[in-house]
C-alpha positions as CSV (number, residue, x, y, z in Angstrom):
1,M,-51.8,-39.7,35.0
2,P,-50.4,-37.2,37.0
3,V,-48.7,-34.3,34.7
4,S,-44.5,-34.2,35.5
5,I,-43.0,-30.4,35.5
6,S,-39.9,-29.9,35.3
7,I,-38.3,-27.5,38.7
8,Y,-35.1,-25.2,37.9
9,N,-33.2,-23.0,39.2
10,D,-33.0,-20.4,37.1
11,F,-33.5,-20.3,33.1
12,S,-29.8,-20.7,33.0
13,D,-29.9,-24.0,33.7
14,Y,-33.0,-25.1,31.4
15,M,-30.9,-24.1,28.8
16,M,-27.6,-25.3,30.1
17,F,-30.6,-29.2,30.0
18,K,-31.1,-27.9,26.2
19,G,-27.5,-28.7,25.5
20,V,-25.9,-24.4,25.6
21,K,-22.8,-23.7,27.3
22,N,-22.3,-21.5,30.0
23,V,-19.1,-19.7,29.7
24,D,-17.0,-17.2,31.7
25,V,-16.0,-15.1,28.3
26,I,-15.4,-14.7,25.0
27,G,-12.3,-13.3,23.2
28,F,-14.6,-11.6,20.5
29,K,-11.5,-10.8,18.1
30,Y,-12.7,-7.6,16.5
31,K,-11.7,-4.5,18.3
32,N,-13.0,-1.5,16.8
33,I,-16.3,-2.8,15.5
34,E,-17.7,0.4,14.0
35,L,-15.0,-0.6,11.7
36,E,-14.7,-4.2,11.6
37,I,-18.9,-5.8,12.4
38,T,-19.8,-6.4,9.0
39,E,-22.9,-7.7,7.8
40,N,-21.9,-11.7,7.0
41,L,-21.3,-11.3,10.8
42,I,-24.1,-10.4,12.2
43,I,-26.5,-12.6,9.4
44,D,-24.2,-15.3,11.2
45,Q,-24.9,-14.2,14.7
46,F,-28.4,-14.0,13.5
47,G,-27.8,-18.3,12.9
48,V,-27.1,-18.4,16.7
49,M,-29.8,-16.1,17.7
50,H,-32.2,-18.4,16.0
51,A,-30.7,-21.6,17.4
52,I,-30.7,-20.3,20.7
53,H,-34.4,-19.3,20.3
54,E,-35.3,-23.0,19.3
55,K,-34.8,-24.1,22.3
56,S,-35.5,-21.5,24.8
57,S,-39.2,-21.2,23.4
58,G,-42.2,-23.2,24.2
59,F,-40.6,-23.4,28.2
60,N,-43.3,-24.6,30.4
61,G,-41.1,-25.7,33.6
62,Y,-40.9,-24.3,36.6
63,L,-38.6,-21.4,37.5
64,R,-37.7,-20.7,41.0
65,N,-36.0,-17.8,40.3
66,R,-39.1,-16.1,37.6
67,L,-38.0,-14.4,34.4
68,N,-39.5,-10.8,34.2
69,N,-41.9,-10.5,31.0
70,N,-40.6,-7.5,28.8
71,T,-43.4,-8.1,26.2
72,G,-44.5,-4.8,25.2
73,K,-42.0,-2.9,27.6
74,I,-40.6,-0.8,24.9
75,I,-43.3,0.4,23.1
76,E,-44.6,2.1,25.9
77,E,-41.4,3.3,27.1
78,Y,-40.9,5.0,24.0
79,K,-44.5,6.2,24.5
80,I,-44.1,7.6,28.0
81,S,-40.8,9.4,26.3
82,I,-42.8,10.8,23.8
83,K,-45.6,12.2,25.9
84,K,-43.0,13.1,29.0
85,L,-41.0,15.2,25.9
86,A,-44.0,17.1,25.1
87,R,-45.0,18.6,27.9
88,D,-40.8,19.3,29.1
89,I,-41.3,21.7,25.8
90,N,-44.5,22.9,26.6
91,N,-42.9,24.6,30.4
92,I,-39.9,25.6,28.9
93,N,-41.4,27.1,26.5
94,K,-43.8,28.9,29.3
95,D,-41.1,29.9,31.6
96,E,-38.5,30.4,28.9
97,P,-34.9,28.5,28.8
98,K,-33.3,27.9,31.7
99,N,-29.7,27.1,29.9
100,S,-28.4,25.9,27.0
101,F,-29.2,22.6,26.8
102,E,-33.5,23.6,27.3
103,E,-32.5,26.0,24.4
104,L,-31.4,22.8,22.4
105,I,-34.3,20.6,23.4
106,I,-36.7,23.9,21.8
107,K,-34.8,23.4,18.8
108,Y,-34.2,20.2,18.6
109,G,-37.3,18.3,20.2
110,K,-40.5,18.9,18.0
111,G,-38.8,17.0,15.5
112,V,-37.8,14.1,17.6
113,I,-41.4,13.8,18.7
114,N,-42.6,13.9,15.5
115,R,-40.0,11.2,14.8
116,G,-40.6,8.9,17.1
117,E,-44.4,9.7,16.5
118,E,-44.3,8.3,13.2
119,C,-41.6,5.1,14.1
120,L,-44.6,4.1,16.7
121,K,-47.4,4.4,13.9
122,A,-44.8,2.2,11.8
123,V,-45.1,-0.2,14.7
124,Y,-49.0,-0.4,15.0
125,K,-48.6,-0.7,11.4
126,A,-47.1,-3.5,11.0
127,N,-49.5,-5.6,12.8
128,Y,-47.6,-4.9,16.3
129,L,-50.7,-6.6,18.1
130,D,-50.6,-10.1,15.8
131,I,-46.6,-9.5,16.9
132,I,-47.1,-10.0,20.5
133,T,-50.0,-12.4,20.3
134,R,-47.7,-14.6,18.3
135,S,-45.2,-14.4,20.6
136,M,-47.2,-15.2,23.9
137,R,-49.2,-18.1,22.3
138,R,-45.5,-19.8,21.3
139,T,-44.3,-18.6,25.0
140,E,-41.2,-17.3,22.8
141,I,-37.9,-16.0,25.3
142,C,-35.1,-13.2,24.4
143,L,-31.7,-13.8,25.4
144,G,-31.8,-10.0,25.6
145,N,-28.0,-9.6,25.4
146,T,-27.0,-10.5,21.6
147,D,-23.6,-9.0,21.6
148,F,-20.6,-10.7,19.7
149,Q,-19.2,-10.4,23.5
150,N,-22.2,-13.1,25.1
151,L,-23.3,-14.9,22.5
152,R,-21.4,-17.3,19.6
153,L,-21.6,-20.5,18.5
154,N,-18.2,-22.5,19.0
155,N,-18.3,-26.6,18.0
156,C,-22.4,-25.2,20.3
157,I,-23.9,-22.5,21.2
158,E,-21.3,-20.6,24.3
159,V,-23.1,-18.3,26.4
160,V,-21.5,-15.6,29.3
161,S,-24.8,-14.4,31.2
162,F,-28.2,-15.4,30.9
163,K,-29.2,-12.4,33.3
164,D,-31.3,-10.1,30.9
165,C,-33.5,-13.8,29.5
166,N,-37.0,-12.1,29.0
167,Y,-40.8,-13.1,27.8
168,N,-40.6,-11.3,24.9
169,M,-41.0,-11.2,20.9
170,V,-38.1,-13.1,19.2
171,E,-37.8,-9.7,17.7
172,M,-36.7,-8.5,20.5
173,D,-33.4,-10.0,20.6
174,C,-32.9,-8.9,16.8
175,F,-33.5,-5.3,17.9
176,F,-30.9,-4.7,20.6
177,L,-28.1,-5.6,18.6
178,L,-28.8,-3.6,15.3
179,S,-30.1,-0.7,17.8
180,K,-26.7,-0.5,19.1
181,L,-24.7,-1.0,15.9
182,K,-26.8,1.5,14.3
183,R,-26.2,4.3,17.1
184,K,-22.4,3.5,17.1
185,G,-22.6,5.0,14.5
186,V,-21.5,1.8,12.2
187,N,-22.4,1.4,8.5
188,L,-24.8,-1.1,7.8
189,D,-27.9,-1.4,5.6
190,F,-30.5,-1.8,8.8
191,Y,-33.0,-2.9,6.4
192,K,-30.9,-5.6,4.7
193,L,-30.7,-6.9,8.0
194,A,-33.8,-6.9,9.4
195,E,-35.3,-8.6,6.2
196,E,-32.2,-11.4,7.1
197,F,-33.4,-11.8,10.3
198,C,-37.0,-12.3,10.1
199,Y,-36.1,-14.7,7.0
200,I,-33.9,-16.9,9.7
201,E,-36.9,-16.9,11.9
202,K,-39.3,-17.6,9.3
203,L,-41.2,-14.1,10.2
204,D,-43.4,-12.4,7.6
205,V,-42.8,-8.8,6.5
206,N,-44.7,-7.3,9.1
207,S,-41.4,-8.2,11.1
208,T,-39.5,-6.7,9.0
209,K,-41.6,-3.8,9.0
210,F,-41.4,-3.9,12.7
211,L,-38.3,-4.2,13.7
212,V,-36.4,-0.8,11.2
213,A,-39.8,1.0,12.9
214,L,-37.9,0.4,15.9
215,I,-34.7,1.0,14.9
216,S,-35.1,4.1,13.8
217,Y,-37.2,5.7,17.0
218,P,-34.7,8.5,18.7
219,H,-33.5,6.3,21.7
220,E,-30.4,8.7,22.8
221,F,-32.2,11.9,22.2
222,M,-35.0,10.5,24.4
223,K,-32.6,9.2,27.1
224,C,-30.8,11.9,27.2
225,C,-33.2,13.8,28.1
226,N,-35.0,11.0,30.7
227,K,-31.4,11.5,32.2
228,Y,-31.7,15.7,32.5
229,R,-35.6,15.4,33.8
230,A,-34.9,12.7,36.2
231,G,-31.7,15.1,37.8
232,K,-28.9,12.5,37.4
233,R,-26.8,15.5,36.8
234,L,-23.5,13.2,35.7
235,W,-22.5,16.3,34.0
236,N,-23.6,20.3,34.3
237,E,-25.3,22.1,31.2
238,D,-22.4,22.8,29.3
239,K,-22.2,18.5,28.8
240,F,-25.7,18.1,28.3
241,S,-25.9,20.3,25.8
242,D,-22.7,17.9,24.2
243,K,-24.4,15.4,24.8
244,I,-27.4,16.1,23.4
245,I,-25.8,17.1,20.2
246,K,-24.3,14.0,20.3
247,T,-27.2,11.8,20.0
248,L,-28.7,13.6,17.0
249,I,-25.6,12.2,15.2
250,Q,-26.4,8.7,17.5
251,D,-29.6,8.3,16.1
252,G,-29.0,9.1,12.7
253,E,-30.7,8.7,10.1
254,S,-34.9,7.9,10.6
255,L,-34.9,4.4,7.9
256,L,-39.0,4.9,7.5
């Protein structure tokens, strides 16, 4: 007998078929997330993530508007950022710094590169390739935006936007949430939270190590350098200098 394949316009249609409700807005009641986000609140959100992962993973239907496959994408982006920053430092050293921003790149850049490289080493030591293999075998799909204003449990799972859904390791939904909170300066035990997520998702200790390594990567510093290099002069040199100092605070201490 021929195999029947379900056809959907968008992945959101499939998720609604699975009982997820698409809502216009989630009125998240916490206004000061730096002060009011608690570990228990985040762990509850992990439970909602797990529930939506159970509904989304293993999808084998047909989508007219296909999902992006972002498996491994962020690791490759992080590798490229490190190489480009190393090249920038070499070029600045050859020609002398042109402004205060480039002086700060010379001052802090090598340390940031070392930190980034240590993070990537830790990623691979955590059996990263096995994590990718598991994700592809299970056809794991991430929501992409697991913020409290996009996802919640309210009698049923509610989601505002599915636009960031993509094929990816389920760990990445946790990473994006925890990384955002860490960079906002929220004081949390991120190692413990990574462990809690992996416990809920029934993942092994390598996934915890993978998450901790990714959360430790100097994301904001690299992003600022990438903007400067690309000529996205949203600010003048003084503003870029202020921004690069701020990124050191936002990236905080490594968890490794």
